[in-house]
TORSELUM-208306 format. One line per 2 residues: their letters; for each residue x, y, z of C-alpha. Coordinates in nm, 3 decimals. Layout:
A> X Y Z; ...
***
This chain:
MS> -1.201 -2.143 -1.943; -1.240 -1.941 -2.264
RL> -0.958 -2.145 -2.421; -1.148 -2.465 -2.339
TD> -1.463 -2.313 -2.486; -1.277 -2.248 -2.812
LI> -1.141 -2.604 -2.821; -1.484 -2.754 -2.755
AK> -1.629 -2.547 -3.039; -1.364 -2.691 -3.273
AK> -1.440 -3.043 -3.149; -1.811 -2.989 -3.223
AK> -1.725 -2.879 -3.577; -1.538 -3.204 -3.641
DS> -1.751 -3.445 -3.434; -2.080 -3.308 -3.301
AL> -2.147 -3.603 -3.068; -1.801 -3.588 -2.911
GA> -1.825 -3.208 -2.887; -2.160 -3.228 -2.709
EL> -2.026 -3.483 -2.462; -1.721 -3.267 -2.385
DR> -1.944 -2.960 -2.346; -2.166 -3.139 -2.094
EF> -1.872 -3.255 -1.881; -1.714 -2.912 -1.901
KI> -2.029 -2.742 -1.768; -2.042 -2.986 -1.475
LS> -1.680 -2.912 -1.381; -1.712 -2.536 -1.431
SR> -2.008 -2.524 -1.191; -1.782 -2.644 -0.908
LP> -1.623 -2.311 -0.826; -1.326 -2.321 -0.586
FG> -1.305 -2.078 -0.298; -1.131 -1.754 -0.390
LN> -1.114 -1.528 -0.692; -1.268 -1.684 -1.004
FE> -1.235 -1.536 -1.348; -1.201 -1.629 -1.715
RH> -0.832 -1.641 -1.797; -0.889 -1.574 -2.167
SP> -0.591 -1.773 -2.287; -0.413 -1.724 -2.514
EA> -0.355 -1.353 -2.482; -0.179 -1.221 -2.792
VE> 0.006 -0.908 -2.894; 0.109 -0.766 -3.230
LP> 0.481 -0.696 -3.284; 0.499 -0.441 -3.567
LR> 0.877 -0.393 -3.544; 0.954 -0.765 -3.566
PI> 1.071 -0.886 -3.912; 0.865 -1.161 -4.074
RK> 1.020 -1.511 -4.056; 0.915 -1.851 -4.183
GD> 0.695 -2.023 -3.924; 0.570 -1.699 -3.770
KV> 0.210 -1.638 -3.670; 0.084 -1.326 -3.848
RV> -0.221 -1.115 -3.914; -0.303 -0.943 -4.241
LS> -0.324 -0.567 -4.197; -0.603 -0.350 -4.335
ER> -0.534 -0.129 -4.634; -0.344 0.192 -4.572
GT> -0.565 0.495 -4.524; -0.852 0.304 -4.362
TQ> -0.946 0.297 -3.994; -1.117 -0.041 -4.028
KG> -0.968 -0.337 -3.843; -0.774 -0.582 -4.053
DQ> -0.819 -0.959 -4.070; -0.801 -1.075 -3.706
RL> -0.749 -1.440 -3.795; -0.408 -1.593 -3.737
WQ> -0.205 -1.724 -4.029; 0.123 -1.911 -4.036
VK> 0.403 -1.817 -4.273; 0.485 -2.127 -4.479
SI> 0.742 -1.965 -4.708; 0.889 -1.625 -4.795
HK> 0.973 -1.499 -5.143; 1.243 -1.237 -5.083
AK> 1.260 -1.118 -5.443; 0.886 -1.056 -5.463
KT> 0.866 -0.945 -5.097; 0.570 -1.175 -5.039
AD> 0.484 -1.462 -4.805; 0.270 -1.773 -4.849
LE> 0.028 -1.810 -4.560; -0.185 -2.092 -4.421
LL> -0.483 -2.023 -4.193; -0.428 -2.159 -3.843
DA> -0.683 -2.382 -3.665; -0.903 -2.402 -3.974
TE> -1.134 -2.695 -4.043; -1.028 -2.680 -4.408
VE> -0.695 -2.575 -4.554; -0.693 -2.212 -4.665
MQ> -0.388 -2.049 -4.826; -0.303 -1.703 -4.957
TV> -0.001 -1.499 -5.069; 0.038 -1.152 -4.914
AL> 0.296 -0.873 -4.941; 0.536 -0.875 -4.644
GD> 0.457 -0.509 -4.579; 0.093 -0.600 -4.515
LV> 0.171 -0.850 -4.240; 0.235 -0.812 -3.869
VV> 0.383 -1.080 -3.641; 0.161 -1.193 -3.355
AQ> 0.301 -1.349 -3.036; 0.071 -1.551 -2.814
FR> 0.152 -1.565 -2.447; 0.215 -1.937 -2.442
DI> 0.484 -1.898 -2.710; 0.852 -1.929 -2.625
IY> 1.051 -1.613 -2.696; 1.425 -1.549 -2.708
PG> 1.463 -1.178 -2.627; 1.738 -0.933 -2.706
LV> 1.787 -0.558 -2.670; 1.895 -0.288 -2.912
ST> 2.022 0.042 -2.771; 1.840 0.349 -2.905
GK> 2.030 0.616 -2.713; 2.178 0.710 -2.378
VQ> 2.237 0.999 -2.138; 2.553 1.000 -1.924
RG> 2.612 1.247 -1.644; 2.671 1.008 -1.354
GD> 3.028 0.892 -1.400; 3.063 0.527 -1.296
KP> 2.718 0.502 -1.132; 2.486 0.218 -1.243
CH> 2.266 0.295 -1.541; 1.890 0.339 -1.535
TV> 1.730 0.155 -1.826; 1.415 0.217 -2.027
IN> 1.290 -0.078 -2.234; 1.046 -0.025 -2.520
GE> 0.855 -0.349 -2.555; 0.552 -0.553 -2.457
NY> 0.583 -0.567 -2.081; 0.505 -0.936 -2.045
HA> 0.789 -1.023 -2.281; 1.019 -0.771 -2.114
LK> 0.946 -0.934 -1.778; 1.037 -1.269 -1.929
AL> 1.366 -1.118 -2.050; 1.437 -0.996 -1.698
TY> 1.403 -1.351 -1.561; 1.748 -1.404 -1.714
TH> 1.902 -1.087 -1.577; 1.725 -1.022 -1.246
RG> 1.563 -1.338 -1.113; 1.532 -1.290 -0.736
KV> 1.735 -0.967 -0.743; 1.471 -0.690 -0.752
DV> 1.417 -0.495 -0.428; 1.104 -0.300 -0.525
IY> 0.848 -0.328 -0.802; 0.627 -0.021 -0.836
ID> 0.349 -0.037 -1.095; 0.059 0.185 -1.194
PP> -0.140 -0.052 -1.420; -0.439 0.053 -1.633
YN> -0.734 0.118 -1.404; -0.987 -0.045 -1.641
TG> -1.213 0.260 -1.635; -1.403 0.163 -1.948
AK> -1.230 0.438 -2.144; -0.976 0.340 -2.410
DW> -0.689 0.305 -2.165; -0.568 -0.048 -2.245
KY> -0.590 -0.326 -2.501; -0.648 -0.699 -2.479
NN> -0.576 -0.906 -2.791; -0.536 -0.589 -3.000
DY> -0.877 -0.449 -2.898; -0.951 -0.170 -2.653
VE> -1.143 -0.300 -2.352; -1.441 -0.072 -2.316
GD> -1.698 -0.025 -2.041; -1.967 -0.238 -2.207
DQ> -1.742 -0.543 -2.239; -1.901 -0.806 -2.013
YR> -1.563 -0.975 -1.973; -1.363 -0.660 -1.901
HS> -1.295 -0.747 -1.536; -1.181 -1.101 -1.612
KW> -0.967 -0.979 -1.902; -0.803 -0.727 -1.671
LA> -0.741 -0.994 -1.407; -0.600 -1.236 -1.665
MM> -0.367 -0.965 -1.795; -0.251 -0.876 -1.444
ER> -0.213 -1.232 -1.317; 0.024 -1.330 -1.599
RL> 0.249 -1.035 -1.528; 0.239 -1.066 -1.150
LV> 0.340 -1.431 -1.167; 0.653 -1.339 -1.362
AK> 0.714 -1.036 -1.140; 0.713 -1.268 -0.839
EL> 1.010 -1.454 -0.991; 1.205 -1.127 -1.007
LN> 1.144 -1.009 -0.650; 1.394 -1.102 -0.380
PA> 1.193 -1.350 -0.169; 1.393 -1.265 0.144
DS> 1.336 -0.888 0.141; 1.137 -0.701 -0.123
VL> 0.809 -0.522 -0.182; 0.555 -0.490 -0.463
IV> 0.366 -0.159 -0.474; 0.054 -0.141 -0.692
TI> -0.166 0.167 -0.735; -0.532 0.136 -0.829
DE> -0.868 0.312 -0.794; -1.211 0.191 -0.685
KE> -1.297 0.012 -1.010; -1.063 -0.283 -0.956
YL> -0.923 -0.251 -0.605; -1.138 -0.531 -0.462
RL> -1.039 -0.778 -0.734; -0.677 -0.667 -0.722
GL> -0.663 -0.728 -0.347; -0.787 -1.085 -0.390
LL> -0.552 -1.145 -0.682; -0.253 -1.026 -0.481
EQ> -0.345 -1.261 -0.196; -0.365 -1.553 -0.440
VF> -0.038 -1.476 -0.618; 0.151 -1.384 -0.299
PE> -0.004 -1.600 -0.022; 0.316 -1.581 0.184
AR> 0.333 -1.199 0.182; 0.201 -0.938 0.422
TQ> -0.028 -0.703 0.230; -0.161 -0.364 0.332
MV> -0.369 -0.105 0.147; -0.318 0.269 0.193
SV> -0.556 0.546 0.083; -0.376 0.835 -0.090
SI> -0.534 1.173 -0.163; -0.442 1.268 -0.521
NP> -0.689 1.550 -0.581; -0.782 1.772 -0.284
AA> -1.052 1.942 -0.494; -1.222 1.605 -0.571
VA> -1.363 1.516 -0.912; -1.739 1.571 -0.919
RA> -1.941 1.282 -1.065; -2.318 1.280 -1.106
GY> -2.482 1.048 -0.856; -2.153 0.967 -0.679
FG> -1.933 1.117 -0.411; -1.650 1.321 -0.555
RS> -1.336 1.112 -0.613; -1.028 1.249 -0.443
DE> -0.813 0.947 -0.365; -0.677 0.619 -0.493
YY> -0.521 0.315 -0.328; -0.170 0.178 -0.288
FF> -0.126 -0.193 -0.217; 0.201 -0.280 -0.042
VM> 0.289 -0.651 -0.076; 0.584 -0.720 0.157
LG> 0.793 -1.034 0.113; 1.032 -1.190 0.366
RS> 1.163 -0.943 0.620; 1.055 -0.640 0.417
GV> 0.866 -0.380 0.617; 0.793 -0.010 0.635
KP> 1.099 0.183 0.756; 1.051 0.479 0.992
IR> 1.166 0.791 0.807; 1.177 1.162 0.880
LS> 0.835 1.309 0.805; 0.692 1.659 0.829
DE> 0.400 1.738 1.058; 0.167 1.711 0.756
WI> 0.200 1.333 0.791; 0.129 1.326 1.165
TT> -0.239 1.309 1.256; -0.206 1.249 1.633
KG> -0.254 1.563 1.838; -0.044 1.661 2.139
RT> 0.322 1.580 2.202; 0.373 1.432 1.856
HK> 0.354 1.780 1.706; 0.604 1.934 1.944
GD> 0.979 1.920 1.922; 1.013 1.740 2.258
IR> 1.107 1.377 2.308; 0.799 1.162 2.364
WD> 0.719 1.022 2.710; 0.452 0.748 2.716
LL> 0.250 0.610 3.006; 0.420 0.295 3.139
RK> 0.088 0.141 3.241; -0.036 -0.085 2.958
SG> -0.345 0.017 2.766; -0.509 -0.121 2.454
SS> -0.511 -0.501 2.415; -0.450 -0.722 2.723
PT> -0.413 -0.432 2.970; -0.499 -0.624 3.289
RD> -0.298 -0.816 3.547; -0.467 -1.149 3.461
GH> -0.236 -1.374 3.265; 0.064 -1.142 3.299
PE> 0.194 -1.185 3.656; 0.551 -1.091 3.555
TF> 0.445 -0.732 3.483; 0.244 -0.666 3.800
YP> 0.488 -0.526 4.055; 0.529 -0.206 4.262
FF> 0.748 0.099 4.224; 0.860 0.237 4.559
VY> 0.852 0.615 4.549; 0.955 0.858 4.822
ED> 0.660 1.008 5.007; 0.721 1.355 4.865
GK> 0.667 1.207 4.516; 0.985 1.361 4.376
SF> 1.197 1.053 4.309; 1.212 0.675 4.286
HS> 1.342 0.463 4.571; 1.349 0.123 4.396
VG> 1.164 -0.126 4.179; 0.988 -0.415 4.350
EP> 0.938 -0.774 4.232; 0.621 -0.928 4.084
IG> 0.395 -1.043 4.370; 0.270 -1.353 4.190
VG> -0.068 -1.492 4.090; -0.341 -1.449 4.351
AN> -0.133 -1.233 4.587; -0.292 -0.920 4.734
RH> -0.107 -0.599 4.654; -0.217 -0.451 4.986
DT> -0.003 -0.709 5.168; 0.312 -0.555 5.018
VA> 0.514 -0.353 5.274; 0.689 -0.045 5.134
PD> 1.031 0.059 5.271; 1.025 0.333 5.535
GT> 0.955 0.676 5.388; 0.812 0.540 5.063
IA> 0.480 0.445 4.909; 0.405 0.164 4.664
VW> 0.285 0.270 4.316; 0.092 0.011 4.115
PI> -0.047 -0.004 3.759; -0.404 0.071 3.864
RK> -0.644 0.156 3.581; -0.885 0.450 3.588
NG> -1.177 0.220 3.670; -0.991 0.094 3.978
TE> -0.901 -0.252 3.839; -0.550 -0.390 3.842
GR> -0.359 -0.337 3.520; 0.002 -0.411 3.433
WR> 0.323 -0.235 3.334; 0.459 -0.249 2.979
LK> 0.804 -0.367 3.090; 0.936 -0.644 3.314
PS> 1.130 -0.545 3.632; 1.472 -0.634 3.486
TV> 1.413 -0.411 3.183; 1.254 -0.128 3.376
RE> 1.556 -0.109 3.610; 1.785 -0.058 3.310
VL> 1.554 0.212 3.175; 1.544 0.379 3.518
SS> 1.922 0.388 3.548; 1.952 0.546 3.204
GG> 1.708 0.824 3.292; 1.419 0.681 3.091
LR> 1.156 0.681 3.371; 0.970 0.988 3.496
LG> 0.718 1.042 3.775; 0.392 1.219 3.720
EL> 0.184 1.412 3.975; 0.174 1.234 4.314
KG> -0.156 1.043 4.347; -0.074 0.773 4.597
ET> -0.066 0.420 4.461; -0.205 0.543 4.124
TP> 0.076 0.795 4.067; 0.145 0.783 3.690
VY> 0.485 0.663 3.571; 0.608 0.763 3.226
YL> 0.886 0.607 3.021; 1.086 0.651 2.701
AE> 1.007 0.370 2.458; 1.293 0.196 2.281
GE> 1.255 0.413 1.972; 1.279 0.733 2.175
RS> 1.580 0.605 2.370; 1.753 0.527 2.040
KI> 1.704 0.891 1.936; 1.917 0.992 2.235
EN> 2.181 0.735 2.141; 2.199 0.848 1.778
GT> 2.218 1.216 1.869; 1.873 1.326 1.753
YE> 1.818 1.457 2.106; 2.095 1.586 2.333
VL> 2.082 1.514 2.709; 2.102 1.851 2.888
GR> 2.066 1.724 3.246; 1.842 1.527 3.482
RD> 1.535 1.601 3.692; 1.500 1.519 4.065
DG> 1.346 1.182 3.975; 1.650 1.096 3.759
SV> 1.471 1.135 3.426; 1.670 1.295 3.144
IT> 1.614 1.650 3.028; 1.663 1.660 2.650
ST> 1.698 1.924 2.384; 1.404 2.031 2.170
LE> 1.408 1.982 1.794; 1.398 2.301 1.590
TT> 1.190 2.128 1.323; 0.854 1.954 1.354
DR> 0.976 1.666 1.134; 0.952 1.324 1.294
VT> 1.122 0.990 1.230; 0.813 0.773 1.227
VP> 0.580 0.546 1.030; 0.258 0.716 0.917
GS> -0.094 0.579 0.919; -0.282 0.430 0.627
QW> -0.447 0.754 0.513; -0.212 0.990 0.331
RI> -0.349 1.342 0.294; -0.030 1.511 0.175
GS> -0.029 1.824 -0.040; 0.268 1.709 -0.247
HD> 0.072 1.405 -0.367; -0.165 1.622 -0.573
AT> -0.153 1.453 -0.916; -0.269 1.766 -1.097
QY> -0.004 1.998 -0.956; 0.287 1.757 -0.926
GT> 0.197 1.508 -1.197; 0.031 1.669 -1.498
RL> 0.164 2.025 -1.456; 0.510 1.916 -1.342
LL> 0.545 1.692 -1.650; 0.472 1.990 -1.875
NF> 0.782 2.161 -1.733; 0.994 1.881 -1.877
LP> 0.794 1.815 -2.195; 0.619 2.138 -2.294
YR> 0.310 2.085 -2.512; 0.328 1.706 -2.477
RF> 0.025 1.557 -2.303; 0.010 1.235 -2.105
PF> -0.310 1.121 -1.926; -0.301 1.110 -1.547
PK> 0.069 1.099 -1.458; 0.141 1.027 -1.092
SL> 0.268 1.297 -0.857; 0.647 1.270 -0.861
YA> 0.654 1.322 -0.484; 0.388 1.057 -0.413
VE> 0.595 0.792 -0.593; 0.911 0.918 -0.421
DA> 0.747 0.888 -0.078; 0.607 0.540 -0.142
LR> 0.954 0.416 -0.243; 1.135 0.593 0.041
FF> 0.964 0.383 0.309; 1.135 0.074 0.165
VS> 1.466 0.189 0.014; 1.581 0.459 0.255
DK> 1.838 0.211 0.390; 1.910 0.045 0.052
SE> 2.140 0.278 -0.136; 2.193 0.027 -0.418
AV> 1.835 -0.096 -0.453; 1.702 -0.218 -0.788
IL> 1.355 -0.080 -0.863; 1.140 -0.208 -1.150
DF> 0.834 -0.045 -1.308; 0.681 -0.247 -1.592
FS> 0.388 -0.009 -1.648; 0.620 0.291 -1.651
GS> 0.405 0.527 -1.860; 0.556 0.874 -1.835
GT> 0.861 0.757 -1.639; 0.769 0.898 -1.297
TA> 0.925 0.605 -1.109; 1.268 0.652 -1.270
HA> 1.244 1.025 -1.197; 1.160 0.954 -0.831
VM> 1.453 0.713 -0.796; 1.691 0.981 -0.924
RL> 1.549 1.223 -0.668; 1.612 0.971 -0.390
NK> 1.970 0.918 -0.508; 2.041 1.290 -0.499
QD> 1.912 1.320 -0.143; 2.146 1.063 0.009
GG> 2.413 0.995 -0.255; 2.264 0.655 -0.337
QR> 2.329 0.443 -0.644; 1.983 0.295 -0.684
QC> 1.885 0.199 -1.037; 1.547 0.187 -1.203
IS> 1.437 -0.042 -1.486; 1.140 0.110 -1.669
VT> 0.934 -0.093 -1.916; 0.667 0.049 -2.144
NN> 0.535 -0.018 -2.491; 0.515 0.238 -2.768
EV> 0.136 0.244 -2.789; -0.010 0.552 -2.958
AA> -0.308 0.722 -2.792; -0.647 0.617 -2.932
DE> -0.742 0.958 -3.073; -0.399 0.996 -3.236
QK> -0.424 0.649 -3.392; -0.730 0.744 -3.594
KL> -0.552 1.047 -3.745; -0.242 0.847 -3.830
RE> -0.439 0.566 -3.995; -0.634 0.813 -4.204
AG> -0.300 0.960 -4.315; -0.192 0.614 -4.433
WR> 0.043 0.521 -4.147; 0.059 0.194 -3.956
PG> 0.232 0.065 -3.642; 0.596 0.002 -3.731
DA> 0.621 0.308 -3.958; 0.862 0.573 -3.831
EW> 0.590 0.837 -3.859; 0.367 0.624 -3.636
EK> 0.626 0.512 -3.380; 0.750 0.864 -3.301
WG> 0.412 0.936 -3.136; 0.423 0.627 -2.912
IC> 0.438 0.651 -2.533; 0.798 0.535 -2.502
DY> 0.948 0.750 -2.779; 0.729 1.059 -2.728
IT> 0.701 1.068 -2.346; 0.903 0.819 -2.140
KP> 1.248 0.846 -2.297; 1.235 1.227 -2.339
RV> 1.114 1.273 -1.979; 1.397 1.061 -1.832
AA> 1.653 1.241 -2.052; 1.515 1.582 -1.958
AI> 1.521 1.502 -1.587; 1.892 1.411 -1.610
TG> 2.008 1.692 -1.838; 1.782 1.964 -1.697
KT> 1.681 2.055 -2.053; 1.361 2.006 -2.253
PD> 1.368 1.807 -2.580; 1.415 2.144 -2.755
GE> 1.730 2.213 -2.554; 1.578 2.482 -2.331
PI> 1.654 2.489 -1.956; 1.363 2.342 -1.761
KG> 1.168 2.606 -1.572; 1.072 2.570 -1.208
DY> 1.211 2.419 -0.889; 1.172 2.085 -0.719
KF> 0.991 2.120 -0.387; 0.943 1.955 -0.050
TD> 1.206 1.701 0.058; 1.482 1.844 -0.162
EF> 1.445 2.188 -0.319; 1.662 2.294 -0.614
PM> 1.615 2.415 -0.975; 1.495 2.149 -1.219
AE> 1.744 2.286 -1.470; 2.028 2.145 -1.256
GF> 1.931 1.793 -1.361; 2.084 1.487 -1.197
EE> 2.423 1.320 -1.195; 2.279 0.998 -1.332
NA> 2.312 0.768 -1.634; 2.033 0.621 -1.846
EF> 2.018 0.408 -2.158; 1.719 0.334 -2.379
FT> 1.651 -0.003 -2.543; 1.401 -0.170 -2.773
LT> 1.311 -0.534 -2.710; 1.394 -0.773 -2.996
YE> 1.299 -1.133 -3.070; 1.579 -1.369 -3.166
TP> 1.594 -1.727 -3.293; 1.772 -1.995 -3.088
VS> 1.983 -2.084 -3.392; 2.116 -1.730 -3.436
VN> 2.189 -1.712 -3.060; 2.370 -2.045 -3.053
YN> 2.590 -1.953 -3.348; 2.691 -1.611 -3.209
LA> 2.490 -1.434 -3.481; 2.281 -1.238 -3.229
FN> 2.556 -1.145 -2.983; 2.520 -0.768 -3.024
RI> 2.154 -0.800 -2.919; 2.222 -1.044 -2.635
AP> 2.511 -0.827 -2.507; 2.287 -0.572 -2.324
LL> 2.125 -0.858 -2.130; 2.468 -0.978 -2.013
WL> 2.551 -0.622 -1.906; 2.218 -0.586 -1.723
RA> 2.271 -0.913 -1.538; 2.610 -0.787 -1.421
GA> 2.464 -0.466 -1.278; 2.425 -0.227 -1.576
QG> 2.737 -0.041 -1.473; 3.034 0.083 -1.672
CR> 3.125 -0.017 -2.026; 2.961 -0.299 -2.220
ID> 3.112 -0.569 -2.441; 2.901 -0.513 -2.753
KL> 3.086 -0.738 -2.997; 3.276 -1.062 -2.983
PD> 3.640 -0.988 -2.892; 3.899 -1.063 -3.161
NG> 4.141 -1.225 -2.914; 3.874 -1.450 -2.761
WA> 3.814 -1.266 -2.434; 3.733 -0.926 -2.286
VA> 3.687 -0.780 -1.938; 3.454 -0.488 -1.864
NT> 3.385 -0.306 -1.535; 3.156 -0.566 -1.380
YG> 3.187 -0.876 -1.599; 3.407 -1.065 -1.838
LL> 3.343 -1.262 -2.157; 3.539 -1.566 -2.272
SN> 3.432 -1.647 -2.629; 3.724 -1.881 -2.702
VD> 3.793 -2.133 -2.427; 4.149 -2.178 -2.557
AA> 4.218 -1.826 -2.425; 4.112 -1.915 -2.071
TP> 4.451 -1.853 -1.907; 4.497 -1.484 -2.008
FI> 4.125 -1.427 -1.939; 4.154 -1.559 -1.583
KA> 4.469 -1.352 -1.523; 4.287 -1.038 -1.639
LA> 3.995 -1.115 -1.407; 4.234 -1.152 -1.112
KA> 4.370 -0.801 -1.173; 4.028 -0.638 -1.219
DG> 3.820 -0.490 -0.937; 3.443 -0.519 -0.920
VR> 3.395 -0.808 -1.166; 3.090 -1.011 -1.065
IA> 3.027 -1.253 -1.354; 3.235 -1.444 -1.608
YI> 3.039 -1.548 -1.919; 3.199 -1.853 -2.083
VT> 3.090 -1.950 -2.435; 3.117 -2.327 -2.480
DD> 2.908 -2.635 -2.560; 3.147 -2.853 -2.360
DR> 3.026 -2.877 -2.002; 3.350 -3.037 -1.881
RF> 3.561 -2.749 -2.014; 3.316 -2.502 -1.862
QA> 3.344 -2.666 -1.520; 3.723 -2.677 -1.544
IA> 3.745 -2.305 -1.626; 3.485 -2.217 -1.359
KR> 3.704 -2.376 -1.090; 3.994 -2.147 -1.185
LP> 3.798 -1.821 -1.158; 3.884 -1.574 -0.879
DG> 3.674 -1.590 -0.563; 3.348 -1.400 -0.587
VE> 3.319 -1.426 -0.968; 3.008 -1.617 -1.079
PV> 3.057 -1.846 -1.381; 2.773 -1.840 -1.639
RL> 2.774 -2.069 -1.940; 2.669 -1.926 -2.275
YE> 2.453 -1.983 -2.447; 2.322 -2.276 -2.249
SY> 2.204 -2.060 -1.956; 2.024 -1.818 -2.187
LT> 1.852 -2.079 -2.404; 1.758 -2.298 -2.108
NF> 1.612 -2.003 -1.916; 1.372 -1.914 -2.196
SF> 1.299 -2.267 -2.317; 1.176 -2.373 -1.973
TN> 1.034 -2.053 -1.825; 0.875 -1.880 -2.123
GE> 0.658 -2.157 -2.260; 0.304 -2.160 -2.123
***
């Protein structure tokens, strides 16, 4: 909408009559609102790229003078030519009614990328931590998250198991930018700007999730949760979505005129067969009183309650149990008596009485199980008689989940009662394998104790606003990856790096090899920006960048978690708590590598001039495990742990022989412009090795999927 408004304004400037006509038709169409969530999409969204070198054809802005806090020229210019000797560029104003040119020093320009522009991404390694042997590598990417998501469409399309994000909450404080401006509380478009920002990223994120079995987890507070819920339904109409309330501050934050805020919300968007897995939980999670809190196996009433509890419409589950007159044991299970039949006409065997599913109000109910199933449960000891009350004698049973706990050894069968029901052991712990409700009031989810204060253990004196509780993130992930030891988890609003930290905790608990991809920009906090600008620094300067989120918080936090040492080399003080308790100074046996997103040209990619920056993407696509081929091999081919590279098709035979001898190779990258030679080589590859043509697959991916 806002993009159309801009275009109509330009049309009016050139032809007022035509502009007025377009404006009138536009207003008629815009008044016909479709059902659903409506908002201004504010296209094109744009972002400044201070680390990107200036090239001919680039869109740029002219920066303000050093030492001032005033905003620079926000108009967009195009670089027409570059004078390397003078270090200047000739610029032409974009979308101007009249031609306007100027020459500006290269150091006073910053590249601007609009979100409809095609990008060709690369990665440059900026460091690594290795303590995990041959385990897959966690990655942290410093870059604009929309562009990083686009890069991941080449490496992880349809391969991500979980996306966990904690996006800006749009509080009205200076917590996020849109088109290089902070979105503040008095901005009348702040909700639509937030939705536009989120929608673009969620649409790309959807391409990365495994459609057959994956989940998106989004945290939010009351300021945007209603709009977010609608947006998620529109972007993921095929998913099952549930919202959970999570207590993050037991003390509650007092606010004048409002109830104290103590919780926030987690949206779980489940795709395909994804669902919440029952896991072992402490009694703090269990809100039901009674047997649930004890260490005994759970016996439930066999008579149906809740929805559809009556005989009507369910004749197959209305039948008698024949119980001996002393009420101590079962004789047999009868058959359903059929629609319209009178239960009182049923004749019980000698010495027995008939027990029916009669409800407390005297009406006829029904049993939960059919006769064929209930006989199997009876023979296995899964039925138990209650106190003798004639035909209303209660019958209890072990549900399928409880019976499976006997089969898997959670409970040991110690004997049988007179009625044949099993006597089982009692658990020493109150932990339960279960699925909790939608209100989480868990002490370990306190964001002050286990977010802000815990982070200070790893990064003393370094402040980060509102980090999540490590244990809250860990718990949210555990419900979906407890049975996926090699899950890929993505967080593209990674902030302080809590998600990566939580994934490493999960790996330690069960020996998993899950890997986390963390994406964050290197934005400097608003109050720090003012000081740096007054000191004469700008984005892109080393003195500026070292204070950015990624370099100052995210990377050091992930490194500290693995090594067990602070950035100053001191052992981290304190112990992890709850699910797995051990000293933080022990660290983790994990690997991590840090990258900065780059922007390449298709020409440099096609002519092998950007290989060292494309190489990390090839490694990521192959699983981010083991060594990486960082330069073109002299002999025309190379084989790493999980992939191979053939840069000279004339060396195909030794390359294929090497692949046949290697274990664990998943992908063979073949550099050629000749599709027939590519197909011929692909047919000769060992079974299970995926052929990928370079650079055709890379260029095609971004040419077709990145343009908007």
